[in-house]
PDB file of N, CA, C and O in Angstrom, chain B, residues numbered from 101:
ATOM      1  N   MET B 101     -66.824  83.975 120.306  1.00  0.00           N
ATOM      2  CA  MET B 101     -65.670  83.683 121.083  1.00  0.00           C
ATOM      3  C   MET B 101     -66.204  84.024 122.532  1.00  0.00           C
ATOM      4  O   MET B 101     -66.795  85.080 122.754  1.00  0.00           O
ATOM      5  N   THR B 102     -65.977  83.129 123.447  1.00  0.00           N
ATOM      6  CA  THR B 102     -66.368  83.361 124.930  1.00  0.00           C
ATOM      7  C   THR B 102     -65.254  84.104 125.587  1.00  0.00           C
ATOM      8  O   THR B 102     -64.125  84.126 125.096  1.00  0.00           O
ATOM      9  N   GLU B 103     -65.581  84.738 126.742  1.00  0.00           N
ATOM     10  CA  GLU B 103     -64.673  85.529 127.456  1.00  0.00           C
ATOM     11  C   GLU B 103     -63.431  84.753 127.867  1.00  0.00           C
ATOM     12  O   GLU B 103     -62.368  85.369 127.935  1.00  0.00           O
ATOM     13  N   SER B 104     -63.474  83.407 128.157  1.00  0.00           N
ATOM     14  CA  SER B 104     -62.306  82.710 128.687  1.00  0.00           C
ATOM     15  C   SER B 104     -61.430  82.336 127.379  1.00  0.00           C
ATOM     16  O   SER B 104     -60.262  81.983 127.538  1.00  0.00           O
ATOM     17  N   ASN B 105     -61.936  82.406 126.230  1.00  0.00           N
ATOM     18  CA  ASN B 105     -61.089  82.183 125.057  1.00  0.00           C
ATOM     19  C   ASN B 105     -60.579  83.380 124.434  1.00  0.00           C
ATOM     20  O   ASN B 105     -59.658  83.313 123.619  1.00  0.00           O
ATOM     21  N   ASN B 106     -61.171  84.580 124.797  1.00  0.00           N
ATOM     22  CA  ASN B 106     -60.791  85.801 124.338  1.00  0.00           C
ATOM     23  C   ASN B 106     -59.590  86.347 125.082  1.00  0.00           C
ATOM     24  O   ASN B 106     -59.712  86.506 126.296  1.00  0.00           O
ATOM     25  N   PRO B 107     -58.427  86.657 124.488  1.00  0.00           N
ATOM     26  CA  PRO B 107     -57.263  87.121 125.248  1.00  0.00           C
ATOM     27  C   PRO B 107     -57.459  88.547 125.874  1.00  0.00           C
ATOM     28  O   PRO B 107     -56.794  88.933 126.835  1.00  0.00           O
ATOM     29  N   ILE B 108     -58.373  89.257 125.286  1.00  0.00           N
ATOM     30  CA  ILE B 108     -58.656  90.545 125.863  1.00  0.00           C
ATOM     31  C   ILE B 108     -59.222  90.331 127.234  1.00  0.00           C
ATOM     32  O   ILE B 108     -58.916  91.122 128.126  1.00  0.00           O
ATOM     33  N   PHE B 109     -60.049  89.292 127.478  1.00  0.00           N
ATOM     34  CA  PHE B 109     -60.721  89.191 128.810  1.00  0.00           C
ATOM     35  C   PHE B 109     -60.051  88.220 129.787  1.00  0.00           C
ATOM     36  O   PHE B 109     -60.541  87.948 130.883  1.00  0.00           O
ATOM     37  N   GLN B 110     -58.889  87.710 129.319  1.00  0.00           N
ATOM     38  CA  GLN B 110     -58.218  86.781 130.354  1.00  0.00           C
ATOM     39  C   GLN B 110     -57.627  87.529 131.531  1.00  0.00           C
ATOM     40  O   GLN B 110     -57.263  88.695 131.376  1.00  0.00           O
ATOM     41  N   ASP B 111     -57.523  86.975 132.594  1.00  0.00           N
ATOM     42  CA  ASP B 111     -57.049  87.579 133.781  1.00  0.00           C
ATOM     43  C   ASP B 111     -55.564  87.956 133.986  1.00  0.00           C
ATOM     44  O   ASP B 111     -55.147  88.696 134.877  1.00  0.00           O
ATOM     45  N   GLY B 112     -54.859  87.372 133.079  1.00  0.00           N
ATOM     46  CA  GLY B 112     -53.439  87.662 132.966  1.00  0.00           C
ATOM     47  C   GLY B 112     -52.569  86.724 133.884  1.00  0.00           C
ATOM     48  O   GLY B 112     -51.360  86.921 134.003  1.00  0.00           O
ATOM     49  N   ALA B 113     -53.194  85.741 134.503  1.00  0.00           N
ATOM     50  CA  ALA B 113     -52.287  84.855 135.331  1.00  0.00           C
ATOM     51  C   ALA B 113     -51.301  84.207 134.488  1.00  0.00           C
ATOM     52  O   ALA B 113     -51.543  83.693 133.396  1.00  0.00           O
ATOM     53  N   ASN B 114     -50.076  84.271 135.115  1.00  0.00           N
ATOM     54  CA  ASN B 114     -48.880  83.775 134.451  1.00  0.00           C
ATOM     55  C   ASN B 114     -48.523  84.449 133.150  1.00  0.00           C
ATOM     56  O   ASN B 114     -47.868  83.872 132.282  1.00  0.00           O
ATOM     57  N   SER B 115     -48.985  85.727 133.031  1.00  0.00           N
ATOM     58  CA  SER B 115     -48.631  86.378 131.804  1.00  0.00           C
ATOM     59  C   SER B 115     -47.320  87.224 131.876  1.00  0.00           C
ATOM     60  O   SER B 115     -47.036  87.904 132.862  1.00  0.00           O
ATOM     61  N   LEU B 116     -46.574  87.134 130.804  1.00  0.00           N
ATOM     62  CA  LEU B 116     -45.309  88.024 130.752  1.00  0.00           C
ATOM     63  C   LEU B 116     -45.652  89.432 130.675  1.00  0.00           C
ATOM     64  O   LEU B 116     -44.920  90.292 131.163  1.00  0.00           O
ATOM     65  N   SER B 117     -46.706  89.687 130.099  1.00  0.00           N
ATOM     66  CA  SER B 117     -47.071  91.200 129.873  1.00  0.00           C
ATOM     67  C   SER B 117     -47.498  91.931 131.088  1.00  0.00           C
ATOM     68  O   SER B 117     -47.293  93.136 131.233  1.00  0.00           O
ATOM     69  N   THR B 118     -48.106  91.171 131.971  1.00  0.00           N
ATOM     70  CA  THR B 118     -48.721  91.833 133.204  1.00  0.00           C
ATOM     71  C   THR B 118     -47.823  91.887 134.473  1.00  0.00           C
ATOM     72  O   THR B 118     -48.084  92.663 135.393  1.00  0.00           O
ATOM     73  N   GLY B 119     -46.804  91.078 134.495  1.00  0.00           N
ATOM     74  CA  GLY B 119     -46.033  91.090 135.648  1.00  0.00           C
ATOM     75  C   GLY B 119     -46.707  90.613 136.880  1.00  0.00           C
ATOM     76  O   GLY B 119     -46.326  91.047 137.967  1.00  0.00           O
ATOM     77  N   ASP B 120     -47.679  89.753 136.801  1.00  0.00           N
ATOM     78  CA  ASP B 120     -48.551  89.529 137.857  1.00  0.00           C
ATOM     79  C   ASP B 120     -47.816  88.760 139.019  1.00  0.00           C
ATOM     80  O   ASP B 120     -46.709  88.249 138.851  1.00  0.00           O
ATOM     81  N   GLU B 121     -48.440  88.716 140.094  1.00  0.00           N
ATOM     82  CA  GLU B 121     -47.940  88.208 141.322  1.00  0.00           C
ATOM     83  C   GLU B 121     -47.984  86.578 141.408  1.00  0.00           C
ATOM     84  O   GLU B 121     -47.387  85.978 142.302  1.00  0.00           O
ATOM     85  N   HIS B 122     -48.706  85.950 140.448  1.00  0.00           N
ATOM     86  CA  HIS B 122     -48.973  84.598 140.606  1.00  0.00           C
ATOM     87  C   HIS B 122     -48.108  83.702 139.647  1.00  0.00           C
ATOM     88  O   HIS B 122     -48.301  82.488 139.604  1.00  0.00           O
ATOM     89  N   SER B 123     -47.162  84.312 138.887  1.00  0.00           N
ATOM     90  CA  SER B 123     -46.392  83.600 137.947  1.00  0.00           C
ATOM     91  C   SER B 123     -45.290  82.828 138.764  1.00  0.00           C
ATOM     92  O   SER B 123     -44.859  83.264 139.832  1.00  0.00           O
ATOM     93  N   ASP B 124     -44.887  81.721 138.225  1.00  0.00           N
ATOM     94  CA  ASP B 124     -43.826  80.974 138.755  1.00  0.00           C
ATOM     95  C   ASP B 124     -42.453  81.673 138.499  1.00  0.00           C
ATOM     96  O   ASP B 124     -41.542  81.585 139.322  1.00  0.00           O
ATOM     97  N   SER B 125     -42.340  82.337 137.388  1.00  0.00           N
ATOM     98  CA  SER B 125     -41.095  82.926 137.039  1.00  0.00           C
ATOM     99  C   SER B 125     -41.327  84.517 137.051  1.00  0.00           C
ATOM    100  O   SER B 125     -42.355  85.010 136.587  1.00  0.00           O
ATOM    101  N   PRO B 126     -40.382  85.217 137.569  1.00  0.00           N
ATOM    102  CA  PRO B 126     -40.413  86.698 137.457  1.00  0.00           C
ATOM    103  C   PRO B 126     -40.365  87.285 136.163  1.00  0.00           C
ATOM    104  O   PRO B 126     -40.662  88.468 135.998  1.00  0.00           O
ATOM    105  N   CYS B 127     -39.952  86.411 135.075  1.00  0.00           N
ATOM    106  CA  CYS B 127     -39.751  86.935 133.778  1.00  0.00           C
ATOM    107  C   CYS B 127     -40.864  87.739 133.193  1.00  0.00           C
ATOM    108  O   CYS B 127     -42.005  87.291 133.301  1.00  0.00           O
ATOM    109  N   ILE B 128     -40.662  88.887 132.579  1.00  0.00           N
ATOM    110  CA  ILE B 128     -41.709  89.654 131.871  1.00  0.00           C
ATOM    111  C   ILE B 128     -41.306  89.749 130.420  1.00  0.00           C
ATOM    112  O   ILE B 128     -41.922  90.536 129.702  1.00  0.00           O
ATOM    113  N   GLY B 129     -40.303  89.000 129.913  1.00  0.00           N
ATOM    114  CA  GLY B 129     -39.872  89.052 128.485  1.00  0.00           C
ATOM    115  C   GLY B 129     -39.153  90.219 128.158  1.00  0.00           C
ATOM    116  O   GLY B 129     -39.015  90.474 126.962  1.00  0.00           O
ATOM    117  N   VAL B 130     -38.641  91.017 129.050  1.00  0.00           N
ATOM    118  CA  VAL B 130     -37.785  92.160 128.817  1.00  0.00           C
ATOM    119  C   VAL B 130     -36.389  91.770 129.351  1.00  0.00           C
ATOM    120  O   VAL B 130     -36.108  92.089 130.506  1.00  0.00           O
ATOM    121  N   CYS B 131     -35.496  91.102 128.590  1.00  0.00           N
ATOM    122  CA  CYS B 131     -34.345  90.575 129.069  1.00  0.00           C
ATOM    123  C   CYS B 131     -33.143  91.450 128.686  1.00  0.00           C
ATOM    124  O   CYS B 131     -32.765  91.479 127.515  1.00  0.00           O
ATOM    125  N   THR B 132     -32.522  92.177 129.664  1.00  0.00           N
ATOM    126  CA  THR B 132     -31.458  93.060 129.411  1.00  0.00           C
ATOM    127  C   THR B 132     -30.670  93.175 130.784  1.00  0.00           C
ATOM    128  O   THR B 132     -31.225  93.269 131.879  1.00  0.00           O
ATOM    129  N   THR B 133     -29.344  93.154 130.581  1.00  0.00           N
ATOM    130  CA  THR B 133     -28.462  93.262 131.768  1.00  0.00           C
ATOM    131  C   THR B 133     -27.662  94.555 131.837  1.00  0.00           C
ATOM    132  O   THR B 133     -27.128  94.869 132.901  1.00  0.00           O
ATOM    133  N   LEU B 134     -27.552  95.325 130.744  1.00  0.00           N
ATOM    134  CA  LEU B 134     -26.900  96.594 130.727  1.00  0.00           C
ATOM    135  C   LEU B 134     -25.710  96.756 131.660  1.00  0.00           C
ATOM    136  O   LEU B 134     -25.772  97.459 132.669  1.00  0.00           O
ATOM    137  N   TYR B 135     -24.644  96.095 131.299  1.00  0.00           N
ATOM    138  CA  TYR B 135     -23.365  96.219 132.032  1.00  0.00           C
ATOM    139  C   TYR B 135     -23.225  95.595 133.414  1.00  0.00           C
ATOM    140  O   TYR B 135     -22.239  95.846 134.108  1.00  0.00           O
ATOM    141  N   ASP B 136     -24.213  94.775 133.827  1.00  0.00           N
ATOM    142  CA  ASP B 136     -24.026  94.102 135.094  1.00  0.00           C
ATOM    143  C   ASP B 136     -24.647  92.703 134.930  1.00  0.00           C
ATOM    144  O   ASP B 136     -24.955  92.241 133.832  1.00  0.00           O
ATOM    145  N   GLU B 137     -24.805  92.080 136.070  1.00  0.00           N
ATOM    146  CA  GLU B 137     -25.133  90.592 136.106  1.00  0.00           C
ATOM    147  C   GLU B 137     -26.696  90.525 136.358  1.00  0.00           C
ATOM    148  O   GLU B 137     -27.248  89.425 136.346  1.00  0.00           O
ATOM    149  N   ILE B 138     -27.389  91.640 136.576  1.00  0.00           N
ATOM    150  CA  ILE B 138     -28.772  91.607 136.966  1.00  0.00           C
ATOM    151  C   ILE B 138     -29.744  92.027 135.717  1.00  0.00           C
ATOM    152  O   ILE B 138     -29.549  93.025 135.024  1.00  0.00           O
ATOM    153  N   CYS B 139     -30.746  91.166 135.556  1.00  0.00           N
ATOM    154  CA  CYS B 139     -31.722  91.423 134.457  1.00  0.00           C
ATOM    155  C   CYS B 139     -32.527  92.716 134.924  1.00  0.00           C
ATOM    156  O   CYS B 139     -33.048  92.775 136.038  1.00  0.00           O
ATOM    157  N   GLN B 140     -32.588  93.736 134.000  1.00  0.00           N
ATOM    158  CA  GLN B 140     -33.363  94.889 134.353  1.00  0.00           C
ATOM    159  C   GLN B 140     -34.873  94.551 134.305  1.00  0.00           C
ATOM    160  O   GLN B 140     -35.677  95.252 134.919  1.00  0.00           O
ATOM    161  N   GLY B 141     -35.246  93.520 133.603  1.00  0.00           N
ATOM    162  CA  GLY B 141     -36.691  93.228 133.387  1.00  0.00           C
ATOM    163  C   GLY B 141     -37.263  92.524 134.729  1.00  0.00           C
ATOM    164  O   GLY B 141     -38.291  92.915 135.282  1.00  0.00           O
ATOM    165  N   CYS B 142     -36.494  91.460 135.178  1.00  0.00           N
ATOM    166  CA  CYS B 142     -37.005  90.751 136.332  1.00  0.00           C
ATOM    167  C   CYS B 142     -36.287  90.952 137.659  1.00  0.00           C
ATOM    168  O   CYS B 142     -36.872  90.779 138.729  1.00  0.00           O
ATOM    169  N   GLY B 143     -35.082  91.298 137.579  1.00  0.00           N
ATOM    170  CA  GLY B 143     -34.291  91.499 138.808  1.00  0.00           C
ATOM    171  C   GLY B 143     -33.445  90.344 139.129  1.00  0.00           C
ATOM    172  O   GLY B 143     -32.776  90.416 140.160  1.00  0.00           O
ATOM    173  N   ARG B 144     -33.372  89.273 138.389  1.00  0.00           N
ATOM    174  CA  ARG B 144     -32.677  88.068 138.841  1.00  0.00           C
ATOM    175  C   ARG B 144     -31.244  88.121 138.253  1.00  0.00           C
ATOM    176  O   ARG B 144     -31.042  88.849 137.281  1.00  0.00           O
ATOM    177  N   THR B 145     -30.367  87.482 138.722  1.00  0.00           N
ATOM    178  CA  THR B 145     -28.944  87.325 138.271  1.00  0.00           C
ATOM    179  C   THR B 145     -29.025  86.402 136.954  1.00  0.00           C
ATOM    180  O   THR B 145     -29.991  85.674 136.725  1.00  0.00           O
ATOM    181  N   LEU B 146     -28.021  86.501 136.206  1.00  0.00           N
ATOM    182  CA  LEU B 146     -27.921  85.546 134.995  1.00  0.00           C
ATOM    183  C   LEU B 146     -28.079  84.274 135.410  1.00  0.00           C
ATOM    184  O   LEU B 146     -28.855  83.526 134.816  1.00  0.00           O
ATOM    185  N   GLY B 147     -27.284  83.825 136.603  1.00  0.00           N
ATOM    186  CA  GLY B 147     -27.288  82.462 136.986  1.00  0.00           C
ATOM    187  C   GLY B 147     -28.721  81.921 137.419  1.00  0.00           C
ATOM    188  O   GLY B 147     -29.139  80.795 137.151  1.00  0.00           O
ATOM    189  N   GLU B 148     -29.392  82.875 138.113  1.00  0.00           N
ATOM    190  CA  GLU B 148     -30.792  82.538 138.488  1.00  0.00           C
ATOM    191  C   GLU B 148     -31.724  82.357 137.283  1.00  0.00           C
ATOM    192  O   GLU B 148     -32.551  81.446 137.272  1.00  0.00           O
ATOM    193  N   VAL B 149     -31.587  83.254 136.231  1.00  0.00           N
ATOM    194  CA  VAL B 149     -32.304  83.094 135.131  1.00  0.00           C
ATOM    195  C   VAL B 149     -32.000  81.767 134.320  1.00  0.00           C
ATOM    196  O   VAL B 149     -32.896  81.117 133.780  1.00  0.00           O
ATOM    197  N   SER B 150     -30.734  81.441 134.283  1.00  0.00           N
ATOM    198  CA  SER B 150     -30.226  80.295 133.544  1.00  0.00           C
ATOM    199  C   SER B 150     -30.788  78.948 134.308  1.00  0.00           C
ATOM    200  O   SER B 150     -31.222  77.982 133.681  1.00  0.00           O
ATOM    201  N   ASN B 151     -30.731  79.004 135.565  1.00  0.00           N
ATOM    202  CA  ASN B 151     -31.053  77.743 136.351  1.00  0.00           C
ATOM    203  C   ASN B 151     -32.481  77.670 136.994  1.00  0.00           C
ATOM    204  O   ASN B 151     -32.841  76.734 137.708  1.00  0.00           O
ATOM    205  N   TRP B 152     -33.238  78.720 136.677  1.00  0.00           N
ATOM    206  CA  TRP B 152     -34.691  78.790 137.239  1.00  0.00           C
ATOM    207  C   TRP B 152     -35.368  77.524 137.197  1.00  0.00           C
ATOM    208  O   TRP B 152     -35.946  77.143 138.215  1.00  0.00           O
ATOM    209  N   VAL B 153     -35.375  76.768 136.078  1.00  0.00           N
ATOM    210  CA  VAL B 153     -36.140  75.520 136.042  1.00  0.00           C
ATOM    211  C   VAL B 153     -35.702  74.381 136.948  1.00  0.00           C
ATOM    212  O   VAL B 153     -36.435  73.448 137.273  1.00  0.00           O
ATOM    213  N   PHE B 154     -34.420  74.545 137.331  1.00  0.00           N
ATOM    214  CA  PHE B 154     -33.831  73.573 138.212  1.00  0.00           C
ATOM    215  C   PHE B 154     -33.891  73.918 139.775  1.00  0.00           C
ATOM    216  O   PHE B 154     -33.532  73.136 140.654  1.00  0.00           O
ATOM    217  N   PHE B 155     -34.370  75.139 139.980  1.00  0.00           N
ATOM    218  CA  PHE B 155     -34.442  75.597 141.435  1.00  0.00           C
ATOM    219  C   PHE B 155     -35.672  74.783 142.113  1.00  0.00           C
ATOM    220  O   PHE B 155     -36.697  74.433 141.528  1.00  0.00           O
ATOM    221  N   SER B 156     -35.352  74.564 143.443  1.00  0.00           N
ATOM    222  CA  SER B 156     -36.501  74.090 144.266  1.00  0.00           C
ATOM    223  C   SER B 156     -37.483  75.238 144.546  1.00  0.00           C
ATOM    224  O   SER B 156     -37.104  76.400 144.399  1.00  0.00           O
ATOM    225  N   GLN B 157     -38.674  74.966 144.925  1.00  0.00           N
ATOM    226  CA  GLN B 157     -39.546  76.143 145.325  1.00  0.00           C
ATOM    227  C   GLN B 157     -38.997  76.959 146.382  1.00  0.00           C
ATOM    228  O   GLN B 157     -39.174  78.177 146.359  1.00  0.00           O
ATOM    229  N   GLU B 158     -38.337  76.392 147.317  1.00  0.00           N
ATOM    230  CA  GLU B 158     -37.602  77.245 148.429  1.00  0.00           C
ATOM    231  C   GLU B 158     -36.679  78.199 147.747  1.00  0.00           C
ATOM    232  O   GLU B 158     -36.727  79.397 148.029  1.00  0.00           O
ATOM    233  N   GLU B 159     -35.826  77.723 146.849  1.00  0.00           N
ATOM    234  CA  GLU B 159     -34.883  78.573 146.276  1.00  0.00           C
ATOM    235  C   GLU B 159     -35.598  79.757 145.347  1.00  0.00           C
ATOM    236  O   GLU B 159     -35.098  80.880 145.279  1.00  0.00           O
ATOM    237  N   LYS B 160     -36.673  79.438 144.721  1.00  0.00           N
ATOM    238  CA  LYS B 160     -37.365  80.402 143.878  1.00  0.00           C
ATOM    239  C   LYS B 160     -38.041  81.442 144.871  1.00  0.00           C
ATOM    240  O   LYS B 160     -38.064  82.645 144.612  1.00  0.00           O
ATOM    241  N   ASP B 161     -38.573  80.916 145.987  1.00  0.00           N
ATOM    242  CA  ASP B 161     -39.140  81.726 146.956  1.00  0.00           C
ATOM    243  C   ASP B 161     -38.074  82.762 147.479  1.00  0.00           C
ATOM    244  O   ASP B 161     -38.423  83.936 147.609  1.00  0.00           O
ATOM    245  N   LEU B 162     -36.923  82.415 147.753  1.00  0.00           N
ATOM    246  CA  LEU B 162     -35.913  83.317 148.200  1.00  0.00           C
ATOM    247  C   LEU B 162     -35.491  84.316 147.190  1.00  0.00           C
ATOM    248  O   LEU B 162     -35.175  85.456 147.534  1.00  0.00           O
ATOM    249  N   VAL B 163     -35.474  83.923 145.947  1.00  0.00           N
ATOM    250  CA  VAL B 163     -35.238  84.918 144.817  1.00  0.00           C
ATOM    251  C   VAL B 163     -36.450  85.894 144.653  1.00  0.00           C
ATOM    252  O   VAL B 163     -36.234  87.101 144.544  1.00  0.00           O
ATOM    253  N   TRP B 164     -37.606  85.436 144.637  1.00  0.00           N
ATOM    254  CA  TRP B 164     -38.768  86.353 144.647  1.00  0.00           C
ATOM    255  C   TRP B 164     -38.755  87.367 145.886  1.00  0.00           C
ATOM    256  O   TRP B 164     -39.126  88.529 145.719  1.00  0.00           O
ATOM    257  N   LYS B 165     -38.325  86.911 147.114  1.00  0.00           N
ATOM    258  CA  LYS B 165     -38.289  87.753 148.237  1.00  0.00           C
ATOM    259  C   LYS B 165     -37.279  88.809 147.957  1.00  0.00           C
ATOM    260  O   LYS B 165     -37.566  89.994 148.121  1.00  0.00           O
ATOM    261  N   ARG B 166     -36.108  88.426 147.540  1.00  0.00           N
ATOM    262  CA  ARG B 166     -35.037  89.414 147.181  1.00  0.00           C
ATOM    263  C   ARG B 166     -35.404  90.488 146.106  1.00  0.00           C
ATOM    264  O   ARG B 166     -35.161  91.678 146.306  1.00  0.00           O
ATOM    265  N   ILE B 167     -35.949  90.070 145.049  1.00  0.00           N
ATOM    266  CA  ILE B 167     -36.237  90.940 143.939  1.00  0.00           C
ATOM    267  C   ILE B 167     -37.462  91.882 144.363  1.00  0.00           C
ATOM    268  O   ILE B 167     -37.502  93.056 143.995  1.00  0.00           O
ATOM    269  N   ARG B 168     -38.402  91.332 145.114  1.00  0.00           N
ATOM    270  CA  ARG B 168     -39.516  92.268 145.643  1.00  0.00           C
ATOM    271  C   ARG B 168     -38.928  93.119 146.654  1.00  0.00           C
ATOM    272  O   ARG B 168     -39.291  94.294 146.591  1.00  0.00           O
ATOM    273  N   ALA B 169     -38.132  92.829 147.546  1.00  0.00           N
ATOM    274  CA  ALA B 169     -37.443  93.814 148.479  1.00  0.00           C
ATOM    275  C   ALA B 169     -36.715  94.942 147.639  1.00  0.00           C
ATOM    276  O   ALA B 169     -36.867  96.137 147.894  1.00  0.00           O
ATOM    277  N   ASP B 170     -35.956  94.494 146.671  1.00  0.00           N
ATOM    278  CA  ASP B 170     -35.255  95.512 145.834  1.00  0.00           C
ATOM    279  C   ASP B 170     -36.174  96.352 145.081  1.00  0.00           C
ATOM    280  O   ASP B 170     -36.069  97.578 145.110  1.00  0.00           O
ATOM    281  N   GLY B 171     -37.147  95.700 144.350  1.00  0.00           N
ATOM    282  CA  GLY B 171     -38.151  96.543 143.669  1.00  0.00           C
ATOM    283  C   GLY B 171     -37.751  97.371 142.505  1.00  0.00           C
ATOM    284  O   GLY B 171     -38.562  98.157 142.014  1.00  0.00           O
ATOM    285  N   THR B 172     -36.587  97.248 142.048  1.00  0.00           N
ATOM    286  CA  THR B 172     -36.164  98.125 140.943  1.00  0.00           C
ATOM    287  C   THR B 172     -36.340  97.592 139.536  1.00  0.00           C
ATOM    288  O   THR B 172     -36.208  98.333 138.562  1.00  0.00           O
ATOM    289  N   ALA B 173     -36.649  96.257 139.426  1.00  0.00           N
ATOM    290  CA  ALA B 173     -36.861  95.654 138.055  1.00  0.00           C
ATOM    291  C   ALA B 173     -38.155  96.252 137.474  1.00  0.00           C
ATOM    292  O   ALA B 173     -39.109  96.646 138.145  1.00  0.00           O
ATOM    293  N   MET B 174     -38.050  96.264 136.101  1.00  0.00           N
ATOM    294  CA  MET B 174     -39.273  96.824 135.371  1.00  0.00           C
ATOM    295  C   MET B 174     -40.515  95.942 135.823  1.00  0.00           C
ATOM    296  O   MET B 174     -41.625  96.470 135.757  1.00  0.00           O
ATOM    297  N   ARG B 175     -40.417  94.806 136.217  1.00  0.00           N
ATOM    298  CA  ARG B 175     -41.638  93.902 136.632  1.00  0.00           C
ATOM    299  C   ARG B 175     -42.395  94.749 137.671  1.00  0.00           C
ATOM    300  O   ARG B 175     -43.606  94.950 137.587  1.00  0.00           O
ATOM    301  N   PHE B 176     -41.564  95.266 138.719  1.00  0.00           N
ATOM    302  CA  PHE B 176     -42.301  95.967 139.903  1.00  0.00           C
ATOM    303  C   PHE B 176     -42.661  97.370 139.473  1.00  0.00           C
ATOM    304  O   PHE B 176     -43.650  97.909 139.969  1.00  0.00           O
ATOM    305  N   GLN B 177     -41.965  97.951 138.639  1.00  0.00           N
ATOM    306  CA  GLN B 177     -42.373  99.374 138.164  1.00  0.00           C
ATOM    307  C   GLN B 177     -43.629  99.306 137.369  1.00  0.00           C
ATOM    308  O   GLN B 177     -44.446 100.223 137.458  1.00  0.00           O
ATOM    309  N   ARG B 178     -43.857  98.190 136.529  1.00  0.00           N
ATOM    310  CA  ARG B 178     -45.027  98.124 135.831  1.00  0.00           C
ATOM    311  C   ARG B 178     -46.230  97.792 136.834  1.00  0.00           C
ATOM    312  O   ARG B 178     -47.331  98.311 136.655  1.00  0.00           O
ATOM    313  N   GLN B 179     -46.003  96.966 137.830  1.00  0.00           N
ATOM    314  CA  GLN B 179     -47.067  96.684 138.833  1.00  0.00           C
ATOM    315  C   GLN B 179     -47.453  98.018 139.701  1.00  0.00           C
ATOM    316  O   GLN B 179     -48.605  98.259 140.062  1.00  0.00           O
ATOM    317  N   ALA B 180     -46.446  98.758 139.953  1.00  0.00           N
ATOM    318  CA  ALA B 180     -46.712 100.015 140.721  1.00  0.00           C
ATOM    319  C   ALA B 180     -47.572 101.016 139.817  1.00  0.00           C
ATOM    320  O   ALA B 180     -48.488 101.689 140.292  1.00  0.00           O
ATOM    321  N   LYS B 181     -47.173 101.056 138.393  1.00  0.00           N
ATOM    322  CA  LYS B 181     -47.902 101.932 137.605  1.00  0.00           C
ATOM    323  C   LYS B 181     -49.307 101.456 137.406  1.00  0.00           C
ATOM    324  O   LYS B 181     -50.243 102.250 137.498  1.00  0.00           O
ATOM    325  N   ASN B 182     -49.492 100.171 137.131  1.00  0.00           N
ATOM    326  CA  ASN B 182     -50.870  99.582 137.049  1.00  0.00           C
ATOM    327  C   ASN B 182     -51.718  99.739 138.314  1.00  0.00           C
ATOM    328  O   ASN B 182     -52.934  99.888 138.186  1.00  0.00           O
ATOM    329  N   SER B 183     -51.150  99.715 139.539  1.00  0.00           N
ATOM    330  CA  SER B 183     -51.849  99.853 140.692  1.00  0.00           C
ATOM    331  C   SER B 183     -52.287 101.300 140.840  1.00  0.00           C
ATOM    332  O   SER B 183     -53.365 101.545 141.382  1.00  0.00           O
ATOM    333  N   LYS B 184     -51.503 102.273 140.384  1.00  0.00           N
ATOM    334  CA  LYS B 184     -51.825 103.632 140.469  1.00  0.00           C
ATOM    335  C   LYS B 184     -52.969 104.046 139.550  1.00  0.00           C
ATOM    336  O   LYS B 184     -53.799 104.885 139.898  1.00  0.00           O
ATOM    337  N   SER B 185     -52.992 103.399 138.300  1.00  0.00           N
ATOM    338  CA  SER B 185     -53.972 103.724 137.376  1.00  0.00           C
ATOM    339  C   SER B 185     -55.360 103.044 137.807  1.00  0.00           C
ATOM    340  O   SER B 185     -56.427 103.563 137.480  1.00  0.00           O
ATOM    341  N   VAL B 186     -55.304 101.940 138.505  1.00  0.00           N
ATOM    342  CA  VAL B 186     -56.522 101.270 138.925  1.00  0.00           C
ATOM    343  C   VAL B 186     -57.127 102.099 140.105  1.00  0.00           C
ATOM    344  O   VAL B 186     -58.345 102.207 140.247  1.00  0.00           O
ATOM    345  N   ASP B 187     -56.205 102.687 140.957  1.00  0.00           N
ATOM    346  CA  ASP B 187     -56.706 103.410 142.182  1.00  0.00           C
ATOM    347  C   ASP B 187     -57.262 104.880 141.744  1.00  0.00           C
ATOM    348  O   ASP B 187     -58.056 105.514 142.438  1.00  0.00           O
ATOM    349  N   ALA B 188     -56.793 105.289 140.628  1.00  0.00           N
ATOM    350  CA  ALA B 188     -57.271 106.673 140.127  1.00  0.00           C
ATOM    351  C   ALA B 188     -58.637 106.676 139.752  1.00  0.00           C
ATOM    352  O   ALA B 188     -59.160 107.708 139.333  1.00  0.00           O
TER     353      ALA B 188
END
């Protein structure tokens, strides 16, 4: 098996598990709203999650900007944790 075909060696682009910066969708596969309208995994509203495939790139960019600024979703907590472990 070559590196490109081996999931262990893939760079994680567009991966739900890595929460990478290059995904079209902020989804990390952890979908929960816990008493409000915001997904704890990605930081989007239920309406944004439901309509994501219909959003223009400009609309998606605005959502990305908002959820990055908020930074409380698990997606961003994972990225911060991964960055710290790489820096150590």
